[in-house]
C-alpha positions in Angstrom: 46.6 -61.5 140.5 45.9 -63.7 143.5 43.7 -66.9 143.2 41.1 -65.2 145.4 40.9 -62.3 143.0 40.7 -64.6 140.1 37.8 -66.5 141.8 36.1 -63.3 142.6 36.4 -62.0 139.0 35.2 -65.4 137.7 32.2 -65.3 140.0 31.4 -61.8 139.0 31.6 -62.7 135.3 29.3 -65.7 135.9 26.8 -63.5 137.7 26.7 -61.0 134.8 26.2 -63.8 132.3 23.5 -65.2 134.4 21.8 -61.8 134.7 22.0 -61.4 131.0 20.3 -64.8 130.5 17.5 -63.7 132.8 16.8 -60.3 131.4 17.5 -60.4 127.7 15.1 -62.1 125.3 16.2 -65.3 123.7 14.7 -64.8 120.2 14.5 -68.2 118.5 13.3 -67.9 115.0 11.4 -71.2 114.5 8.8 -70.6 117.2 8.0 -67.2 115.6 7.7 -68.7 112.2 5.5 -71.5 113.6 3.3 -68.9 115.3 2.8 -67.1 112.0 1.9 -70.4 110.5 -0.7 -70.9 113.2 -2.2 -67.5 112.4 -2.4 -68.4 108.7 -4.1 -71.7 109.6 -6.6 -69.8 111.8 -7.3 -67.3 109.0 -7.8 -70.3 106.6 -10.6 -71.3 109.0 -12.0 -67.8 108.6 -11.9 -68.0 104.8 -13.4 -71.4 104.7 -16.3 -70.5 106.9 -17.0 -67.4 104.7 -16.5 -69.0 101.3 -18.3 -72.3 101.8 -21.7 -70.8 102.9 -21.4 -68.2 100.1 -20.8 -71.0 97.5 -23.3 -73.5 98.9 -26.1 -71.2 99.9 -25.8 -68.2 97.6 -23.8 -69.9 94.7 -21.4 -66.9 94.6 -18.0 -65.9 95.7 -18.1 -63.5 98.8 -17.6 -59.9 98.0 -16.3 -57.1 100.3 -19.9 -56.1 100.8 -21.1 -59.5 101.8 -18.0 -60.2 104.0 -18.9 -57.1 106.0 -22.3 -58.4 106.8 -23.1 -59.8 110.2 -23.6 -63.3 108.9 -20.1 -63.5 107.4 -18.5 -61.7 110.3 -19.8 -64.3 112.8 -19.0 -67.2 110.4 -15.4 -65.9 109.9 -14.7 -65.6 113.6 -16.3 -69.1 114.2 -13.8 -70.5 111.7 -10.9 -68.9 113.5 -12.2 -70.1 116.9 -12.5 -73.7 115.7 -9.0 -73.6 114.2 -7.5 -72.2 117.4 -9.3 -74.8 119.6 -8.1 -77.5 117.3 -4.5 -76.6 117.8 -4.9 -76.0 121.5 -6.4 -79.5 121.8 -3.6 -81.0 119.8 -0.7 -79.2 121.5 -2.1 -79.6 125.0 -3.4 -83.2 124.6 -6.8 -82.0 125.7 -5.5 -80.0 128.8 -7.2 -76.7 127.7 -6.4 -75.1 131.1 -2.7 -75.0 130.1 -3.7 -72.5 127.4 -5.6 -70.2 129.8 -9.0 -71.7 129.3 -9.9 -71.6 133.0 -11.1 -69.2 135.7 -8.5 -67.0 137.4 -7.9 -67.6 141.1 -9.4 -64.2 142.0 -11.3 -61.4 140.3 -8.6 -58.7 140.6 -7.5 -58.6 137.0 -11.1 -59.0 135.8 -12.0 -55.7 137.6 -8.8 -54.1 136.2 -9.7 -55.3 132.7 -13.2 -54.0 133.0 -12.1 -50.5 134.0 -9.3 -50.3 131.4 -11.6 -51.8 128.7 -13.9 -48.8 129.1 -10.9 -46.5 128.8 -9.5 -48.4 125.8 -12.8 -48.0 124.0 -12.9 -44.2 124.6 -9.3 -43.8 123.5 -9.9 -45.9 120.3 -12.8 -43.6 119.2 -10.9 -40.5 120.2 -8.1 -41.6 117.9 -10.4 -42.7 115.1 -12.2 -39.4 115.2 -9.1 -37.2 115.8 -9.1 -35.9 112.3 -12.8 -35.1 112.5 -12.2 -33.2 115.8 -9.3 -31.3 114.3 -11.2 -30.3 111.1 -14.5 -29.8 112.9 -16.2 -32.1 110.4 -18.7 -34.5 112.0 -18.0 -38.2 111.5 -20.2 -40.1 109.0 -23.3 -41.5 110.6 -23.7 -45.2 110.6 -27.1 -46.1 109.3 -28.3 -49.6 110.2 -31.5 -51.3 111.2 -32.1 -52.1 114.9 -31.4 -55.7 114.1 -28.0 -55.0 112.5 -27.1 -52.6 115.4 -28.0 -55.3 118.0 -26.1 -58.0 116.1 -23.0 -55.8 115.7 -22.9 -54.7 119.4 -23.4 -58.3 120.4 -20.5 -59.4 118.2 -18.2 -56.7 119.5 -19.3 -57.0 123.1 -19.2 -60.8 123.5 -17.8 -62.7 120.5 -15.0 -60.9 118.7 -12.7 -60.4 121.7 -13.4 -63.9 123.0 -12.3 -65.5 119.7 -9.3 -63.3 119.2 -8.0 -63.8 122.8 -8.3 -67.5 122.5 -6.3 -67.3 119.3 -3.7 -64.7 120.2 -3.2 -64.9 124.0 -4.4 -68.4 124.4 -2.9 -70.4 121.5 -0.1 -68.2 120.2 1.2 -66.6 123.4 1.2 -69.9 125.2 2.9 -71.6 122.3 5.8 -69.0 122.4 6.1 -69.0 126.2 6.6 -72.7 126.2 9.3 -72.6 123.5 11.2 -69.3 124.2 12.8 -67.6 127.1 13.5 -64.0 128.0 11.4 -61.2 129.4 10.8 -57.6 128.3 11.3 -55.1 131.2 10.5 -51.4 131.3 10.8 -50.0 134.8 8.5 -52.1 137.0 6.7 -53.6 134.0 7.7 -57.2 133.3 6.3 -59.5 130.6 7.5 -62.6 128.8 8.9 -61.8 125.4 6.2 -64.1 123.8 3.5 -61.7 124.9 5.3 -58.8 123.2 5.8 -60.8 119.9 2.1 -61.7 119.9 1.2 -58.1 120.5 3.2 -57.1 117.4 1.4 -59.8 115.4 -1.9 -58.7 116.8 -1.3 -55.2 115.5 -0.1 -56.4 112.1 -3.3 -58.4 111.4 -5.2 -55.1 112.0 -3.2 -53.3 109.2 -6.2 -53.1 106.9 -6.8 -49.5 108.1 -3.8 -48.5 105.9 -6.0 -49.2 102.9 -9.0 -47.3 104.2 -7.7 -44.4 106.3 -4.9 -41.8 106.2 -1.4 -43.0 107.0 -1.3 -41.0 110.2 -4.6 -42.3 111.5 -3.7 -45.9 110.5 -0.3 -45.6 112.2 -2.1 -44.4 115.4 -4.5 -47.3 115.2 -1.5 -49.7 114.9 0.0 -48.1 118.0 -3.0 -48.6 120.2 -3.6 -52.1 118.8 0.0 -53.0 119.9 -0.5 -51.3 123.4 -3.8 -53.1 123.9 -2.1 -56.4 122.9 0.6 -55.8 125.6 -2.1 -55.1 128.2 -4.0 -58.3 127.2 -0.8 -60.3 127.4 0.0 -58.9 130.8 -3.4 -59.8 132.2 -3.1 -63.3 130.7 0.3 -63.9 132.3 -0.4 -62.4 135.7 -3.8 -64.0 136.2 -3.0 -67.3 134.5 -6.4 -67.1 132.7 -7.7 -65.7 129.5 -10.8 -64.3 131.2 -9.4 -60.9 132.1 -8.1 -60.3 128.6 -11.4 -61.4 127.1 -13.3 -59.1 129.3 -11.0 -56.1 128.6 -11.0 -56.8 124.8 -14.8 -57.2 124.6 -15.6 -54.2 126.8 -13.2 -52.0 124.8 -14.7 -53.1 121.5 -18.2 -52.6 122.8 -17.6 -49.1 124.2 -15.9 -48.1 120.9 -18.8 -49.3 118.8 -21.4 -47.7 121.0 -19.5 -44.4 120.5 -19.5 -45.1 116.7 -23.3 -44.9 116.8 -23.5 -42.3 119.5 -20.9 -39.6 118.5 -22.4 -38.7 115.1 -25.8 -38.5 116.6 -24.6 -36.2 119.4 -22.6 -34.1 117.0 -25.6 -33.6 114.7 
C-alpha cells in the first residue's frame, strides 16, 4: 500500500470518527444522576410548601383530598418554582438569561407554540377520553364551584406550565446541555440529547396515572407527555428562550382543562 493510500485511509478513518463524535450522544452518567437529584430537590420544595401550611394553619398532615385543592396545588408549584430558581441563580451566578429566562429574538416559535399548544390540548383530551368514546360511555362530569373552575383554569393556563418549564427546560435541560455532548437526529429533526433525557424525566414524573387509569390509557398518556416534552425542548433550543415552551405548555393545559368541563356537558 502506498503512503498516499495510507494517508487517504487514515484521513477517511479520522473523518468517520469525527462524524461519530458529532452525531452519537455522549451519555455521561453523573450529569443524569445530578439532574435526578435536582428534580428531587424541587419536589422537596413542593412537599415543604404543602406540608408546612397544613401543619401550621390546619394542624394536620395533608391528605390526598386536601393536596388536590387549589390552595395546595398553587403552594406546591410555588415550592418547585423557588427551588428551581434557587439552583438557576446558584449555577448561573445570577445570569438567569443563560437558563432561558429571557425574551426570544423574534415571535416565530411563540406563534408555533400557540398553534401546537391548542392541538396538544385537543389530543390530550382525545386520548384521555378514548375509552369513553370506544364504549360510548360519557365521561364523568366535573362538578365545581365557579370559583374553583376559575382557579383551576388560571392555574393550568398561566402557572403550571410556567413553573414546570422553568424547572425542566430551564434548569434541568440547560444543566445537561452544559455538561453533555451529542445530538439526537431523526430525519431533519435535530435536538441536543439533554432535551431528550429531560423529556423522558418529564414523562416519568407524570406516571401517577398508572395508579388511577387503565394501563393502556396511562401508557398513552406517558407517550404524549414524552412527545410534548420533546417539542418543548426543541422550542427552547431553537429560540434560546423558555417563552415558547411556556406558551405551548400553558395553552395545551388550558385547552385540555376547558374540554374537561365542556365535553361531559356537551355529551349530556
